[in-house]
C-alpha positions as CSV (number, residue, x, y, z in Angstrom):
1,M,-10.6,-32.2,-7.8
2,H,-6.6,-32.1,-7.9
3,S,-4.5,-32.1,-4.7
4,L,-1.5,-30.5,-4.6
5,A,0.1,-32.7,-2.3
6,Q,1.5,-36.3,-3.5
7,P,-0.5,-39.4,-2.9
8,E,2.5,-40.7,-0.6
9,A,2.4,-37.6,1.5
10,I,-1.2,-37.8,2.0
11,K,-0.8,-41.3,3.5
12,L,2.1,-40.1,5.8
13,S,0.3,-37.3,7.1
14,A,-1.6,-37.3,10.6
15,Q,-4.4,-35.6,12.0
16,L,-3.1,-33.0,14.7
17,Q,-4.2,-34.3,17.9
18,G,-4.7,-32.0,20.9
19,R,-5.7,-28.5,21.7
20,V,-4.9,-25.9,19.0
21,M,-3.5,-22.7,20.9
22,P,-4.3,-19.5,19.2
23,I,-1.2,-17.4,17.5
24,R,-1.3,-14.0,20.1
25,Q,-0.2,-11.0,18.4
26,P,2.2,-8.8,20.5
27,V,0.3,-5.7,21.7
28,T,2.1,-2.6,21.8
29,R,0.9,0.0,24.1
30,L,1.5,3.8,23.1
31,D,1.8,6.2,26.2
32,A,-0.2,9.3,26.1
33,R,1.8,12.7,24.8
34,A,0.8,16.0,23.9
35,V,-0.1,17.2,20.4
36,T,2.7,18.9,18.8
37,E,1.9,22.0,16.7
38,D,3.3,20.4,13.1
39,E,0.5,17.9,14.2
40,K,-2.1,20.5,14.7
41,K,-1.4,22.4,11.7
42,Y,-1.5,19.1,9.4
43,S,-4.5,18.2,8.0
44,V,-5.0,14.7,6.8
45,F,-8.0,15.3,4.8
46,E,-5.9,17.9,2.7
47,A,-3.1,15.3,2.2
48,M,-5.5,12.6,0.8
49,R,-7.2,14.9,-1.6
50,V,-3.7,16.4,-3.0
51,A,-3.0,12.7,-3.3
52,R,-5.8,11.7,-4.8
53,A,-5.9,14.4,-7.2
54,D,-1.9,13.6,-8.2
55,A,-2.9,10.1,-9.0
56,R,-5.8,11.1,-11.3
57,L,-4.0,13.8,-12.8
58,I,-0.6,12.2,-13.5
59,G,-1.2,10.9,-17.2
60,I,-2.4,14.6,-18.1
61,R,0.4,16.0,-16.5
62,E,2.9,14.1,-18.4
63,K,1.1,14.5,-21.8
64,R,1.1,18.4,-21.4
65,A,4.7,17.9,-20.3
66,K,5.5,16.1,-23.3
67,Q,3.5,18.4,-25.6
68,K,5.5,21.4,-24.3
69,E,8.8,19.5,-24.9
70,E,7.7,18.7,-28.4
71,E,6.7,22.5,-29.1
72,A,9.9,23.5,-27.8
73,K,11.8,21.3,-30.1
74,M,9.9,22.7,-33.1
75,K,10.4,26.4,-32.2
76,K,14.2,25.6,-32.0
77,K,13.9,24.5,-35.7
């Protein structure tokens, strides 16, 4: 197994002594508020379905647009 550290750096390194303290992530608490009409009307399920369909059909839509463009060029000739 190859080590990424140089042998000199390994010899100079020392084991951490003492208690290891955990990293505490700051907690941001949100205050309760009333749900707005826009939030009530917005459907996350519908938005996800549309986004998935757009991602899935992007290649087909580009191909159709390119074909229409080529057909328009052929009609002009």
